[in-house]
MIKOL-889221 format. One line per 2 residues: number of its first residue (from 1); their letters; for each residue x, y, z of N, C-alpha, C. Coordinates in nm, 4 decimals. Each point is the difference from the previous one (the first is absolute). Layout:
NUM> a> X Y Z X Y Z X Y Z | ...
***
This chain:
1> xx> 10.1604 6.6229 5.2891 0.1381 0.0924 -0.0215 0.0319 0.0387 0.1434 | 0.1246 -0.0079 -0.0246 0.0900 0.0230 0.1208 0.0466 0.1213 0.0237
3> xx> -0.0217 0.0655 0.1210 0.0061 0.1402 0.0385 0.1556 0.0257 0.0616 | 0.0617 0.1040 -0.0744 0.1638 0.0311 0.0431 -0.0299 0.0642 0.1399
5> xx> 0.0927 -0.0322 0.0680 0.0141 0.0621 0.1426 0.1005 0.1345 -0.0020 | -0.0233 0.0902 0.0393 0.0974 0.1080 0.0206 -0.0797 0.1233 -0.0208
7> xx> 0.0763 0.1441 0.0038 -0.0823 0.1204 -0.0002 -0.0200 0.0419 -0.1440 | -0.1032 0.0641 -0.0371 -0.0319 0.0617 -0.1060 0.0803 0.0998 -0.0455
9> xx> -0.0185 0.0579 -0.1212 0.0743 0.1273 -0.0360 -0.0487 0.1256 0.0599 | -0.1149 -0.0057 0.0275 -0.0653 0.1268 0.0822 0.0414 0.0256 0.1596
11> xx> 0.0063 -0.1296 0.0346 0.0316 -0.0146 0.1537 0.1461 0.0346 0.0177 | 0.0848 -0.0177 -0.0774 0.1574 0.0323 -0.0121 0.0131 0.1517 -0.0456
13> xx> -0.0738 0.0330 -0.0710 0.0034 0.1758 -0.0314 -0.0640 0.0680 0.1350 | -0.1215 -0.0482 0.0721 -0.0237 0.0441 0.0909 0.0880 0.0276 0.1211
15> xx> 0.0905 -0.1312 0.0222 0.0894 0.0236 0.1113 0.0978 0.0851 -0.0132 | 0.0454 -0.0270 -0.1430 0.1352 0.1088 -0.0532 -0.0391 0.1432 0.0461
17> xx> -0.1298 0.0333 -0.0571 -0.0448 0.1491 0.0097 -0.0250 0.0341 0.1651 | -0.0190 -0.1113 0.0770 0.0039 0.0491 0.1640 0.1438 0.0429 0.0517
19> xx> 0.0606 -0.0991 -0.0301 0.1483 -0.0021 0.0170 0.0777 0.1166 -0.0256 | -0.0423 0.0534 -0.1295 0.0488 0.1245 -0.0551 -0.0487 0.1244 0.0789
21> xx> -0.1282 -0.0112 0.0385 -0.0560 0.1116 0.0745 0.0592 0.0304 0.1388 | 0.0286 -0.1259 0.0528 0.0530 -0.0205 0.1304 0.1406 0.0684 -0.0100
23> xx> 0.0772 -0.0385 -0.1119 0.1383 0.0582 -0.0150 -0.0124 0.1244 -0.0251 | -0.1104 0.0755 -0.0634 0.0343 0.1420 -0.0139 -0.0331 0.0610 0.1199
25> xx> -0.0542 -0.0432 0.0834 -0.0520 0.0832 0.1271 0.0903 -0.0342 0.1071 | 0.1079 -0.1016 -0.0138 0.0939 -0.0416 0.1019 0.1300 0.0853 -0.0444
27> xx> 0.0186 -0.0180 -0.1158 0.1715 0.0404 -0.0347 0.0183 0.1496 0.0424 | -0.0984 0.0787 -0.0372 0.0473 0.1355 0.0438 0.0376 0.0216 0.1597
29> xx> -0.1068 -0.0647 0.0404 0.0273 -0.0067 0.1607 0.1488 -0.0452 0.0498 | 0.0210 -0.1066 -0.0393 0.1181 -0.0583 0.0338 0.1352 0.0684 -0.0239
31> xx> -0.0255 0.0811 -0.1357 0.1156 0.0842 -0.0213 -0.0195 0.1097 0.0965 | -0.0824 0.0413 0.0205 -0.0035 0.1429 0.1146 0.0304 -0.0457 0.1220
33> xx> -0.0009 -0.1255 0.0364 0.0315 -0.0633 0.1304 0.1587 -0.0206 -0.0226 | 0.0533 -0.0206 -0.1057 0.1557 -0.0230 0.0147 0.0590 0.1290 -0.0181
35> xx> -0.0613 0.0957 -0.0661 0.0661 0.1422 0.0178 0.0167 0.0459 0.1527 | -0.1249 -0.0024 0.0521 -0.0104 0.0317 0.1383 0.0997 -0.0686 0.0897
37> xx> 0.0268 -0.1246 0.0000 0.0947 -0.0662 0.0328 0.1276 0.0229 0.0030 | 0.0323 0.0295 -0.1369 0.1266 0.0566 -0.0507 0.0426 0.1393 0.0639
39> xx> -0.0840 0.0944 0.0363 -0.0213 0.1443 0.0297 0.0256 -0.0150 0.1240 | -0.0693 -0.1014 0.0875 0.0081 -0.0032 0.1544 0.1722 -0.0706 0.0176
41> xx> 0.0348 -0.0947 -0.0847 0.1214 -0.0435 0.0159 0.1186 0.1170 -0.0056 | -0.0319 0.0969 -0.1015 0.0986 0.1159 -0.0264 0.0166 0.0923 0.1225
43> xx> -0.1431 0.0043 0.0414 0.0220 0.1072 0.1270 0.0883 -0.0786 0.1216 | -0.0618 -0.1137 0.0247 0.0637 -0.0503 0.1079 0.1819 -0.0262 -0.0293
45> xx> 0.0383 -0.0240 -0.1368 0.1333 0.0215 -0.0133 0.0823 0.1304 -0.0037 | -0.0935 0.1085 -0.0059 0.0344 0.1303 0.0119 0.0134 0.0274 0.1639
47> xx> -0.0852 -0.0749 0.0710 0.0371 0.0227 0.1515 0.1193 -0.0661 0.0580 | 0.0147 -0.1334 -0.0829 0.1269 -0.0642 0.0634 0.1363 0.0773 -0.0377
49> xx> -0.0069 0.0651 -0.1199 0.1045 0.0539 -0.0493 0.0157 0.1417 0.1032 | -0.1047 0.0669 0.0251 0.0136 0.1001 0.1116 0.0792 -0.0428 0.1306
51> xx> -0.0958 -0.0999 0.0303 0.0849 -0.0771 0.1475 0.1306 -0.0098 -0.0367 | 0.0248 -0.0687 -0.1090 0.1842 -0.0552 0.0009 0.0800 0.1402 -0.0248
53> xx> -0.0573 0.0971 -0.0607 0.0656 0.1050 -0.0020 0.0281 0.0788 0.1132 | -0.0917 -0.0051 0.0745 0.0255 0.0829 0.1374 0.0714 -0.1014 0.0937
55> xx> -0.0048 -0.1377 -0.0075 0.0836 -0.0335 0.0790 0.1621 -0.0227 -0.0628 | 0.0103 0.0250 -0.1147 0.1518 -0.0068 -0.0610 0.0409 0.1358 0.0290
57> xx> -0.1188 0.1058 -0.0009 0.0701 0.1301 0.0251 0.0214 0.0217 0.1496 | -0.0415 -0.0689 0.0811 0.0408 -0.0069 0.1539 0.1051 -0.0668 0.0111
59> xx> 0.0461 -0.0580 -0.0577 0.1129 -0.0922 0.0031 0.0974 0.0758 -0.0544 | 0.0255 0.0213 -0.1277 0.1009 0.1076 -0.0924 -0.0255 0.1241 -0.0212
61> xx> -0.0927 0.0564 0.0869 -0.0161 0.1604 -0.0290 -0.0142 0.0560 -0.1415 | -0.0255 -0.1097 -0.0777 -0.0419 0.0566 -0.1455 -0.1109 -0.1284 -0.0476
63> xx> -0.0768 0.0539 -0.1098 -0.0907 -0.0821 -0.0744 0.0811 -0.0820 -0.0944 | -0.0351 -0.1397 -0.0324 0.0374 -0.0951 -0.0747 -0.0532 -0.0095 -0.1231
65> xx> 0.0337 -0.0685 -0.0922 -0.0563 -0.0395 -0.1225 -0.0282 -0.1394 0.0080 | -0.0961 -0.0609 -0.0902 -0.0411 -0.1375 0.0090 0.1132 -0.1035 0.0487
67> xx> 0.1092 0.0051 -0.0939 0.0922 -0.0812 0.0151 0.0546 0.0259 0.1525 | 0.0203 0.1316 0.0366 0.0594 -0.0082 0.1492 -0.0867 -0.0360 0.1042
69> xx> -0.1477 -0.0070 -0.0535 -0.1109 -0.0700 0.1031 0.0157 -0.1359 0.0361 | 0.0275 -0.0592 -0.1163 -0.0275 -0.1478 0.0007 0.0757 -0.0605 0.0739
71> xx> 0.1112 0.0137 0.0391 0.0891 -0.0761 0.1086 -0.0416 0.0121 0.1421 | -0.0993 0.0992 0.0262 -0.0510 0.0251 0.1373 -0.1029 -0.1123 0.0226
73> xx> -0.0618 -0.0595 -0.1055 -0.0903 -0.1061 0.0200 -0.1494 0.0426 0.0029 | -0.0126 0.1503 -0.0287 -0.1424 0.0305 0.0330 -0.0801 0.0132 -0.1397
75> xx> 0.0771 -0.0364 -0.0907 -0.1077 0.0417 -0.1536 -0.0063 -0.1738 -0.0570 | -0.1064 0.0132 -0.0500 -0.0394 -0.1120 -0.1018 0.0858 -0.0099 -0.1048
77> xx> 0.0693 -0.1023 -0.0478 0.1041 -0.0268 -0.0933 -0.0681 0.0504 -0.1489 | -0.0962 -0.0015 -0.0047 -0.0960 0.0610 -0.1146 0.0081 0.1408 -0.0114
79> xx> -0.0146 0.0721 0.1079 0.0155 0.1136 -0.0160 0.1501 0.0673 -0.0237 | 0.1005 -0.0739 0.0583 0.1366 0.0509 -0.0234 0.0279 -0.0070 -0.1603
81> xx> -0.0590 -0.1025 -0.0669 0.0110 0.0055 -0.1471 -0.0933 0.1149 -0.0604 | -0.0630 0.0635 0.0759 -0.0744 0.0767 -0.0669 -0.1392 -0.0042 -0.0379
83> xx> -0.0531 -0.1148 0.0271 -0.1303 -0.0471 -0.0506 -0.0669 -0.1082 0.0949 | -0.1349 0.0509 0.0199 -0.0890 -0.1046 0.0861 -0.1360 0.0155 -0.0514
85> xx> -0.0614 -0.1158 -0.0019 -0.1808 0.0040 -0.0307 -0.0241 0.0967 -0.0990 | 0.0603 0.0467 -0.1113 -0.0480 0.0907 -0.0801 0.0391 0.1234 -0.0169
87> xx> 0.0626 0.0284 0.1116 0.1019 0.1250 -0.0007 0.1087 0.0046 -0.0003 | 0.0280 0.1057 -0.0561 0.1741 0.0418 -0.0087 0.0023 0.1056 0.1102
89> xx> 0.1083 -0.0225 0.0614 0.0736 0.1043 0.1272 0.0982 0.0436 -0.0591 | 0.0108 0.1331 0.0462 0.1134 0.1123 -0.0734 0.0387 0.0394 0.1697
91> xx> 0.1383 0.0089 0.0356 0.0206 0.0512 0.1087 0.1298 0.0794 -0.0175 | -0.0429 0.1509 0.0422 0.1058 0.0994 -0.0257 0.0487 0.0761 0.1425
93> xx> 0.1233 -0.0011 0.0126 0.0705 0.0518 0.1219 0.0277 0.1468 -0.0361 | -0.0316 0.0773 0.0911 0.0293 0.1630 -0.0418 0.1576 0.0156 0.0427
95> xx> 0.0489 0.1320 -0.0416 0.1442 0.0313 0.0212 0.0164 -0.0207 0.1450 | 0.1345 -0.0675 0.0240 0.0443 -0.0179 0.1514 -0.0678 -0.1145 0.0483
97> xx> -0.0826 -0.0606 -0.0412 -0.1129 -0.0906 0.0544 -0.0768 0.0165 0.0984 | -0.0210 0.1537 -0.0029 -0.1224 0.0277 0.1050 -0.1279 0.0151 0.0010
99> xx> -0.0108 -0.0757 -0.1398 -0.1689 -0.0075 -0.0416 0.0066 -0.0925 -0.0925 | -0.1445 -0.0615 -0.0497 -0.0117 -0.1120 -0.0764 -0.1697 0.0043 -0.0484
101> xx> 0.0121 -0.0208 -0.1118 -0.1284 -0.0225 -0.0590 -0.0362 -0.1469 -0.0690 | -0.0922 -0.0519 0.0143 -0.0564 -0.1325 -0.0772 -0.0931 0.0215 -0.0716
103> xx> -0.0030 -0.0662 -0.1322 -0.1325 0.0266 -0.0732 -0.0403 -0.1558 -0.0401 | -0.1335 -0.0388 -0.0014 -0.0584 -0.1276 -0.0500 -0.0654 0.0067 -0.1379
105> xx> 0.0298 -0.0148 -0.0911 -0.0543 -0.0059 -0.1182 -0.0613 -0.1295 -0.0508 | -0.1381 -0.0168 -0.0589 -0.0397 -0.1148 -0.0372 0.0858 -0.0407 -0.1155
107> xx> 0.0086 -0.1278 -0.0385 0.0464 -0.0550 -0.1264 -0.0777 -0.0398 -0.0795 | -0.1358 0.0005 0.0105 -0.1048 -0.0316 -0.0683 -0.0999 0.1315 -0.0201
109> xx> -0.0456 0.0413 -0.0876 -0.0798 0.1103 -0.0373 0.0161 0.1073 0.1134 | 0.1037 0.0477 -0.0206 0.0640 0.1316 0.0732 -0.0869 0.1379 0.0077
111> xx> -0.0743 0.0054 -0.1429 -0.0917 0.1175 0.0061 -0.1400 0.0130 0.0455 | -0.0180 -0.1343 0.0667 -0.1217 -0.0330 0.0419 0.0042 -0.0247 0.1794
113> xx> 0.1051 -0.0510 0.0442 0.0140 -0.0601 0.1471 0.0868 0.1419 0.0863 | -0.0092 -0.0549 0.1025 0.0433 0.1031 0.1094 0.1470 -0.0203 0.0239
115> xx> 0.0708 0.1229 -0.0025 0.1555 0.0022 0.0318 0.0038 0.0569 0.1332 | 0.1113 -0.0490 0.0591 0.0298 0.0176 0.1576 0.1241 0.0792 0.0001
117> xx> 0.0241 0.0708 0.1140 0.1165 0.0896 0.0502 0.0169 -0.0190 0.1296 | 0.1202 0.0024 0.0567 0.0202 0.0139 0.1331 0.1212 0.0727 0.0172
119> xx> 0.0268 0.0792 0.0930 0.1606 0.0627 0.0297 0.0291 -0.0158 0.1572 | 0.0619 0.0659 0.0511 0.0520 -0.0451 0.1456 -0.1044 0.0775 0.0843
121> xx> -0.1035 0.0615 -0.0404 -0.0921 0.0285 0.0830 -0.1007 -0.1193 0.0624 | 0.0198 -0.1108 -0.1074 -0.1037 -0.1041 0.0380 -0.1350 0.0043 -0.0505
123> xx> -0.0482 0.0757 -0.0654 -0.1312 0.0288 -0.0349 0.0157 -0.0232 -0.1470 | -0.0989 -0.1323 -0.0357 -0.0087 -0.0615 -0.1379 -0.1077 0.1055 -0.0737
125> xx> 0.0523 0.0131 -0.1124 -0.1181 0.0894 -0.0781 -0.0068 -0.0842 -0.1434 | -0.1223 0.0401 -0.0764 -0.0418 -0.0542 -0.1141 -0.0525 0.1146 -0.0935
127> xx> 0.0200 -0.0563 -0.1193 -0.0536 0.0597 -0.1309 -0.0807 -0.0960 -0.1150 | -0.0874 0.0207 -0.0423 -0.0809 -0.0743 -0.0839 0.0633 -0.0016 -0.1471
129> xx> 0.0548 -0.0734 -0.0537 0.0380 0.0006 -0.1598 0.1304 0.0876 -0.0158 | 0.0870 0.0504 0.0787 0.1193 0.0630 0.0059 0.0614 -0.0018 0.0967
131> xx> 0.1376 0.0177 0.0111 0.1231 -0.0089 0.1353 -0.0888 0.0699 0.0959 | 0.0162 -0.0458 0.1409 -0.0356 0.0662 0.0922 0.1427 0.1041 0.0460
133> xx> -0.0007 0.0903 0.1061 0.0888 0.0679 0.0207 -0.0338 0.0614 0.1669 | 0.0697 0.0931 0.0538 -0.0095 0.0340 0.1096 -0.1081 0.0979 -0.0013
135> xx> -0.0836 0.0485 -0.0919 -0.1059 0.0887 -0.0047 -0.1408 -0.0951 -0.0244 | 0.0213 -0.0991 -0.0029 -0.1176 -0.1058 -0.0343 -0.0630 -0.0190 0.1117
137> xx> -0.1228 -0.0511 -0.0144 -0.0961 -0.0175 0.1349 0.0448 -0.1349 0.0754 | 0.0145 0.0067 0.1381 0.0139 -0.1034 0.0945 -0.0940 -0.1146 -0.0493
139> xx> 0.0567 -0.1392 0.0286 -0.0932 -0.1156 -0.0135 -0.1039 0.0101 0.1313 | -0.1568 -0.0424 -0.0465 -0.0808 0.0554 0.0944 0.0295 -0.1532 0.1395
141> x> -0.0260 0.0231 0.1043 0.0091 -0.0857 0.0920 -0.0995 -0.0699 0.0473
***
């Protein structure tokens, strides 16, 4: 009798089970790593916005909107459009252009992820699960 070559059904089931266990362990870690990278990008973007605002204010004696900061060449074009790396950026200029606030809101899972805030002081603040404001805790250094 001739023996067939290949894998038995039990061998295939064992391999599929092992791959499933590895995937179950790896996927949550990859998701956390992605979220941490997005939060880091949002913090860096807020630093870039603050720098652009201070440069604009030195030149024009008032703070500017994202559209006004864009021609200066200090901002990423994605930020000018209001979104980058899973976060939406909202910049508000105060009365007379003497102050500004900027919020970074996560586009995915805003009830669980960190929200960020910065104003003309340059201190970036965060709040988990809700919008951050001037009274929120500063990001750890």
